[in-house]
C-alpha positions as CSV (number, residue, x, y, z in Angstrom):
1,M,0.3,0.5,-0.3
2,A,1.6,3.2,-0.8
3,L,0.5,6.6,0.6
4,N,-1.3,9.4,-1.3
5,T,-1.2,7.1,-3.6
6,W,-4.6,6.3,-5.5
7,Q,-4.1,2.3,-6.8
8,T,-6.4,-0.2,-8.4
9,W,-6.3,-3.7,-6.7
10,D,-8.1,-6.7,-8.7
11,A,-9.8,-8.4,-5.9
12,L,-10.1,-11.6,-8.2
13,A,-6.6,-12.1,-8.7
14,G,-6.3,-11.2,-4.7
15,G,-6.0,-13.4,-1.9
16,W,-9.8,-14.9,-0.2
17,Y,-10.1,-15.9,3.0
18,G,-12.2,-16.5,6.2
19,L,-14.2,-19.5,4.9
20,D,-12.8,-22.7,3.9
21,A,-13.1,-23.1,0.4
22,T,-15.1,-26.4,-0.6
23,T,-17.2,-26.8,3.1
24,F,-17.2,-22.8,4.0
25,N,-16.7,-23.9,7.3
26,T,-13.8,-21.5,9.5
27,S,-11.2,-23.5,9.3
28,F,-9.0,-20.8,9.0
29,A,-10.1,-17.1,10.5
30,G,-7.3,-15.1,9.2
31,P,-4.6,-14.4,6.7
32,G,-1.8,-16.5,5.5
33,A,-1.4,-20.6,4.6
34,G,-5.2,-19.7,4.3
35,V,-5.4,-17.6,1.2
36,L,-7.5,-18.9,-1.7
37,P,-7.6,-17.0,-4.9
38,L,-12.1,-16.3,-5.6
39,A,-11.5,-18.1,-8.5
40,D,-11.8,-22.0,-5.7
41,Y,-14.3,-20.6,-4.1
42,I,-16.6,-19.8,-6.9
43,S,-15.6,-23.3,-8.7
44,A,-16.6,-25.5,-5.7
45,N,-19.5,-22.8,-4.7
46,P,-21.3,-21.5,-7.9
47,N,-23.9,-20.3,-6.8
48,A,-21.9,-18.8,-3.6
49,T,-22.8,-14.6,-3.0
50,I,-20.9,-11.7,-1.8
51,V,-22.5,-11.0,1.9
52,N,-21.7,-7.9,3.8
53,A,-20.9,-9.5,6.8
54,A,-21.8,-6.7,8.6
55,G,-25.6,-7.1,8.5
56,G,-26.0,-11.1,6.8
57,L,-27.5,-9.3,3.2
58,G,-25.7,-9.3,0.0
59,G,-23.4,-6.4,-0.3
60,V,-19.7,-4.7,-0.2
61,R,-17.8,-4.0,3.1
62,I,-14.5,-2.4,2.7
63,V,-12.3,-2.6,5.6
64,T,-8.6,-2.0,6.8
65,G,-7.0,-5.0,7.7
66,F,-6.7,-5.9,11.7
67,G,-4.8,-4.6,13.8
68,G,-4.4,-2.7,17.0
69,P,-5.6,1.3,17.4
70,T,-2.0,2.2,16.5
71,D,-2.3,0.1,13.6
72,W,-5.2,1.3,11.9
73,G,-6.6,3.5,14.2
74,N,-5.8,6.8,12.2
75,F,-5.6,5.2,8.9
76,I,-8.2,6.8,6.4
77,G,-8.5,5.0,3.1
78,N,-10.5,6.6,-0.2
79,A,-12.5,3.6,-2.0
80,D,-13.6,5.2,-5.6
81,N,-14.5,3.5,-8.7
82,F,-14.9,0.4,-8.3
83,T,-16.6,-2.4,-10.6
84,I,-19.0,-5.5,-9.3
85,D,-19.2,-8.2,-11.9
86,T,-21.8,-11.3,-11.8
87,A,-21.7,-14.6,-13.2
88,A,-23.8,-13.6,-15.6
89,A,-21.8,-11.2,-17.4
90,D,-23.2,-7.9,-15.6
91,S,-21.6,-5.6,-14.3
92,T,-22.1,-1.9,-11.6
93,T,-19.3,0.7,-11.5
94,F,-19.6,2.4,-8.8
95,N,-17.6,6.3,-9.4
96,F,-18.0,8.6,-6.4
97,E,-15.5,10.8,-8.4
98,R,-16.2,11.2,-11.4
99,A,-15.3,13.5,-13.7
100,R,-15.8,17.1,-14.2
101,A,-15.9,19.4,-16.9
102,D,-15.9,22.7,-15.7
103,L,-15.3,24.1,-18.2
104,F,-15.6,23.8,-21.9
105,F,-13.6,25.8,-25.2
106,T,-12.7,26.1,-28.4
107,D,-8.8,27.1,-30.2
108,G,-7.9,28.3,-33.2
109,A,-8.2,25.1,-34.9
110,N,-12.3,24.7,-33.7
111,R,-11.1,21.7,-31.4
112,L,-13.3,21.9,-28.8
113,Y,-11.3,21.0,-25.0
114,F,-13.0,20.6,-21.5
115,N,-10.8,21.4,-17.9
116,E,-11.6,20.2,-14.1
117,G,-10.8,23.7,-13.1
118,F,-7.3,23.1,-11.9
119,G,-6.3,20.2,-13.6
120,Q,-5.5,20.0,-17.4
121,S,-7.1,20.5,-20.6
122,V,-9.2,17.8,-22.6
123,F,-9.2,17.0,-26.3
124,T,-12.9,16.0,-26.2
125,G,-12.0,15.0,-30.5
126,A,-14.5,17.0,-32.0
127,Y,-14.6,20.4,-33.8
128,T,-17.3,22.9,-33.6
129,V,-18.5,26.3,-35.3
130,G,-20.2,26.3,-32.3
131,F,-21.5,25.3,-28.6
132,S,-23.5,26.2,-25.2
133,V,-22.6,24.1,-21.4
134,G,-25.3,22.9,-19.3
135,T,-25.6,19.6,-17.2
136,D,-27.1,16.3,-18.0
137,D,-29.6,14.6,-15.7
138,T,-27.2,14.0,-12.4
139,G,-25.6,17.8,-12.7
140,A,-22.6,16.7,-14.8
141,G,-21.4,19.6,-16.8
142,Q,-22.0,18.3,-20.7
143,A,-21.6,20.5,-23.8
144,Y,-24.3,20.4,-26.9
145,F,-22.1,21.8,-30.3
146,R,-22.7,22.3,-33.8
147,D,-20.2,21.0,-36.3
148,G,-19.6,22.3,-39.5
149,Q,-23.1,21.1,-41.0
150,N,-24.7,22.7,-37.7
151,R,-25.6,18.9,-37.0
152,I,-26.0,19.0,-33.1
153,Y,-23.7,17.1,-31.1
154,R,-23.3,16.4,-27.7
155,V,-20.3,15.3,-25.3
156,T,-19.1,14.7,-21.9
157,A,-15.9,14.8,-20.0
158,E,-15.9,11.2,-19.6
159,G,-17.1,9.7,-23.2
160,P,-16.6,10.6,-26.7
161,A,-18.9,12.9,-29.0
162,V,-22.9,11.5,-29.9
163,A,-24.4,12.7,-32.9
164,T,-27.5,14.4,-32.7
165,N,-30.5,13.4,-36.0
166,A,-30.7,17.6,-35.3
167,F,-29.6,20.5,-36.9
168,A,-29.0,24.2,-35.4
169,S,-28.2,27.9,-35.9
170,A,-27.8,28.1,-31.6
171,L,-27.7,26.4,-29.1
172,F,-28.5,26.3,-25.7
173,A,-27.9,25.0,-23.3
174,G,-30.2,23.3,-20.3
175,H,-30.1,20.5,-17.6
176,G,-30.3,17.3,-19.4
177,Q,-31.9,18.9,-22.8
178,V,-31.1,21.2,-25.5
179,F,-32.5,24.5,-27.1
180,F,-32.5,25.4,-30.7
181,L,-32.9,27.1,-33.7
182,D,-33.3,26.2,-37.1
183,G,-32.6,27.9,-39.9
184,A,-35.8,29.5,-40.1
185,N,-35.9,30.4,-36.2
186,R,-38.2,28.0,-35.0
187,L,-37.1,27.3,-31.6
188,Y,-37.1,23.1,-30.2
189,V,-36.1,21.4,-27.1
190,M,-34.5,18.4,-27.3
191,Q,-34.0,15.4,-24.5
192,D,-30.6,14.2,-24.4
193,N,-30.6,10.8,-26.4
194,Q,-34.6,12.3,-26.9
195,P,-35.6,12.8,-30.7
196,A,-36.0,16.9,-31.3
197,Q,-39.0,18.7,-31.0
198,F,-40.9,21.7,-32.6
199,T,-42.1,24.0,-29.5
200,G,-44.6,26.0,-32.1
201,A,-43.2,29.2,-31.6
202,F,-40.5,31.1,-33.0
203,A,-37.9,33.2,-31.5
204,K,-35.2,36.4,-31.4
205,T,-33.3,36.0,-28.3
206,V,-33.5,32.7,-25.9
207,S,-32.7,32.5,-22.1
208,V,-33.0,29.9,-20.5
209,G,-33.8,29.2,-16.8
210,V,-35.5,27.4,-14.6
211,D,-38.9,27.6,-12.8
212,A,-40.0,26.6,-9.2
213,D,-40.2,23.2,-9.4
214,G,-36.1,23.1,-10.6
215,D,-36.8,22.5,-14.2
216,D,-36.2,24.2,-17.2
217,E,-38.2,27.8,-18.2
218,V,-37.7,29.2,-21.2
219,F,-38.1,32.8,-22.1
220,F,-37.8,34.2,-25.5
221,T,-38.8,37.1,-27.5
222,D,-40.4,36.8,-31.3
223,G,-39.3,39.3,-34.7
224,A,-41.8,42.2,-32.8
225,N,-40.2,41.6,-29.6
226,R,-43.5,40.0,-27.9
227,L,-42.2,38.1,-24.6
228,Y,-43.0,34.2,-24.4
229,R,-42.6,31.2,-22.1
230,W,-41.9,27.8,-22.8
231,M,-42.3,25.7,-19.3
232,D,-43.6,22.6,-19.2
233,G,-43.6,21.3,-22.9
234,D,-46.4,24.8,-23.2
235,V,-45.5,28.2,-24.9
236,S,-47.5,31.3,-23.9
237,F,-47.4,35.5,-24.3
238,T,-47.0,36.9,-21.3
239,G,-48.7,40.5,-22.5
240,A,-45.5,41.9,-22.5
241,W,-42.3,43.3,-25.0
242,A,-38.7,43.4,-24.2
243,A,-35.3,44.5,-25.5
244,S,-33.3,42.4,-23.5
245,L,-33.9,39.7,-20.9
246,A,-32.4,37.4,-18.6
247,A,-34.6,34.1,-16.8
248,G,-34.2,33.4,-13.7
249,Q,-33.7,30.4,-11.3
250,D,-37.6,30.4,-9.2
251,G,-40.0,31.4,-12.1
252,T,-39.5,34.8,-12.9
253,C,-37.8,36.7,-15.7
254,A,-36.7,40.5,-16.0
255,F,-36.0,42.1,-18.9
256,L,-35.9,45.9,-20.3
257,D,-38.5,47.9,-22.7
258,G,-37.5,49.5,-25.8
259,N,-36.8,52.6,-22.7
260,N,-35.0,50.6,-20.5
261,M,-36.9,50.4,-18.8
262,L,-36.6,47.5,-16.0
263,Y,-39.5,44.5,-15.6
264,L,-40.0,41.4,-13.4
265,W,-42.2,38.9,-15.1
266,R,-43.7,36.3,-11.8
267,D,-44.7,32.9,-12.7
268,A,-47.2,32.6,-9.9
269,T,-49.1,35.5,-10.5
270,S,-48.4,35.1,-14.2
271,S,-47.9,38.9,-15.3
272,S,-45.3,41.6,-14.9
273,N,-44.7,45.4,-13.1
274,W,-42.3,47.7,-13.4
275,T,-39.0,47.5,-10.8
276,G,-38.7,51.8,-11.2
277,A,-35.7,51.2,-12.2
278,Y,-34.1,51.8,-15.8
279,G,-30.9,49.4,-16.8
280,T,-28.5,48.0,-19.6
281,R,-26.2,45.0,-20.0
282,L,-29.2,42.8,-17.7
283,S,-27.6,39.5,-16.3
284,G,-29.5,37.1,-14.5
285,G,-28.5,34.3,-11.5
286,G,-29.4,32.7,-8.7
287,D,-29.6,34.4,-5.0
288,G,-27.6,31.0,-2.9
289,A,-31.2,30.9,-1.4
290,G,-33.6,29.9,-4.4
291,G,-34.3,32.7,-6.0
292,S,-32.8,34.8,-8.2
293,R,-31.1,38.3,-8.3
294,Y,-30.7,40.0,-11.0
295,W,-27.4,42.5,-12.2
296,F,-27.2,45.5,-14.2
297,T,-26.3,49.2,-14.6
298,D,-27.5,51.9,-14.5
299,G,-26.7,55.0,-17.7
300,N,-23.7,56.3,-15.2
301,N,-22.6,51.7,-15.5
302,R,-23.0,52.6,-11.8
303,L,-24.0,48.5,-10.9
304,L,-26.7,47.3,-9.1
305,F,-29.2,44.2,-8.5
306,L,-32.4,43.2,-8.6
307,D,-33.8,41.3,-5.9
308,S,-36.7,38.4,-7.3
309,V,-38.5,37.7,-3.9
310,T,-38.7,41.4,-2.5
311,G,-38.9,43.2,-6.1
312,T,-36.4,46.4,-5.3
313,T,-33.1,47.2,-6.8
314,Q,-30.3,48.1,-4.8
315,Y,-26.8,50.0,-5.7
316,T,-24.1,48.5,-5.1
317,P,-20.2,50.5,-5.0
318,A,-19.1,49.1,-7.9
319,F,-19.4,50.5,-12.0
320,A,-18.9,47.9,-14.6
321,T,-19.3,47.3,-18.7
322,Q,-20.5,43.8,-18.7
323,V,-21.8,42.1,-15.8
324,F,-22.1,38.0,-15.7
325,A,-24.7,37.0,-12.8
326,G,-23.4,34.0,-10.8
327,A,-25.4,31.0,-9.2
328,D,-24.8,32.1,-5.8
329,G,-25.7,36.0,-5.4
330,G,-23.0,36.9,-6.3
331,V,-21.5,38.3,-9.8
332,A,-18.3,39.2,-11.6
333,F,-18.1,41.6,-14.0
334,L,-15.6,44.0,-16.3
335,D,-15.0,47.8,-15.3
336,G,-14.1,50.9,-17.6
337,R,-10.6,49.4,-18.1
338,G,-11.4,46.1,-18.9
339,Q,-10.5,44.4,-15.6
340,L,-12.3,41.6,-13.8
341,Y,-13.6,41.4,-10.4
342,I,-16.1,39.0,-8.3
343,R,-18.1,40.8,-5.8
344,D,-19.3,37.8,-3.8
345,A,-22.7,36.7,-2.3
346,G,-22.0,38.4,0.8
347,G,-20.9,41.8,-0.8
348,S,-16.6,41.3,-0.8
349,F,-15.0,42.0,-4.3
350,T,-12.3,40.6,-5.5
351,T,-10.0,41.5,-9.2
352,A,-8.2,39.5,-10.8
353,G,-5.4,42.6,-12.2
354,L,-5.9,41.7,-15.6
355,V,-7.9,42.2,-18.2
356,A,-11.2,40.0,-19.7
357,Q,-12.1,39.8,-23.7
358,Q,-14.5,37.0,-22.3
359,V,-16.4,35.7,-19.0
360,A,-17.6,33.0,-18.0
361,V,-18.9,32.3,-14.7
362,S,-19.5,28.8,-12.4
363,L,-19.4,27.5,-8.9
364,D,-16.5,25.8,-7.3
365,E,-16.1,23.3,-5.3
366,D,-17.3,24.8,-2.1
367,G,-20.6,26.4,-4.0
368,D,-18.2,30.1,-4.7
369,L,-18.4,31.9,-7.9
370,E,-15.7,31.6,-10.1
371,A,-14.8,33.5,-12.9
372,Y,-13.6,31.7,-16.1
373,F,-12.3,34.2,-18.2
374,R,-10.1,34.6,-21.6
375,D,-6.9,37.9,-21.9
376,P,-6.5,39.9,-24.7
377,A,-3.6,37.0,-25.8
378,N,-6.5,34.7,-26.0
379,R,-5.3,32.9,-22.1
380,V,-7.4,30.8,-20.4
381,W,-7.5,32.2,-16.5
382,V,-10.0,31.0,-13.9
383,L,-10.4,34.1,-10.1
384,R,-10.8,31.5,-7.7
385,D,-10.8,32.6,-4.6
386,G,-9.2,35.7,-5.1
387,M,-6.4,34.3,-7.1
388,P,-6.2,34.2,-11.1
389,I,-4.9,30.5,-12.0
390,A,-3.9,30.4,-15.3
391,L,-4.7,27.1,-17.2
392,G,-2.1,26.3,-19.3
393,A,-4.4,26.9,-22.4
394,Y,-5.5,29.4,-25.5
395,A,-9.0,29.9,-26.0
396,L,-11.1,31.4,-28.7
397,D,-13.9,30.7,-27.3
398,I,-15.6,29.2,-24.0
399,D,-18.1,28.3,-21.8
400,A,-19.2,27.0,-18.1
401,V,-21.6,25.3,-16.3
402,F,-23.3,27.5,-14.1
403,G,-24.6,26.1,-11.8
404,D,-23.9,22.7,-8.8
405,L,-21.4,19.9,-10.9
406,A,-22.1,16.6,-9.5
407,G,-20.3,14.2,-7.7
408,P,-19.5,13.9,-4.3
409,P,-16.1,13.2,-3.1
410,P,-15.0,9.6,-2.8
411,V,-16.3,7.9,-0.2
412,V,-14.0,7.9,3.8
413,V,-13.6,3.4,4.9
């Protein structure tokens, strides 16, 4: 056993002990001369099952060995990615630390990569002319992308790209599904591994959010700037017109009309109301407590946010020229020099001290806002916990997983 190192153990090739392989009598109680390969047990007892001795039920129990407190009392081990095979050739793999794909990006040759946010960038094997990042049904990051013929593909951190039979001019990834426009601006929805479905609507501007039940909800405008909502498969006109919009995380949507008046739509009341504010550069996110927080600037570039629960707006001491709302109540933004800042959910500011050309926000392992960005030399960075970290990659386009990522830490045994 090596310390601080992942090791692979093959139980089939290892030694098993505890019971006599032929009679299952307790002819020995520990390792040594009585150790036999598992094949001997299976050969003598083909119908035997592995039983968790602690409970007498089927299952697997991982133990560290025998000895006193000084031998194993302070031992901490992690078990991950183990596979159980059966005589029927079925197998189940338990991978508690599945690969993360926080960030997807393309290089100058249109190659699509992913990065876990701290490790080596990995080429997905795909080439794309456009992509959008969301999550699968488990919350793990995945990207939908278009090839040179506009065919839609789906790719995750754990496997090769999978082609679909759909074609798109624009993509908007959600949770376990993607919304897209075809060449005629028809709006479709396609769940993972399922055929695309036409929503019956035509769209110009699209924003994917979450309704009060945690399901994807889409707000969009048509060619006349009428604001529509797609929810649970149904499309309805909100009765409003919008010049720009941002879907929220709790069944709300903020939007600006042609006079830059800021409105808030609520599913709960099926109506929208003027917030009393005027704004530009609208971006929607979460508040970290199940509600939405919309960030925007006023005519003097002052940075404000709109709280979806109270319907009120609040100024911050910052000024911004671009705004990127986070899922936790925080925001990333660029100042007048193009330098990147983060205001966290508690109101504290940090800066990368670097100019950003493009920004995509995500959450780190602690659930705090982090910002991936591309500098003027196309180098890719992440601003995490107040520290800018170079990822050793170059990109022309970036996008990141917005909300929570799947994959609990390894189990301690």
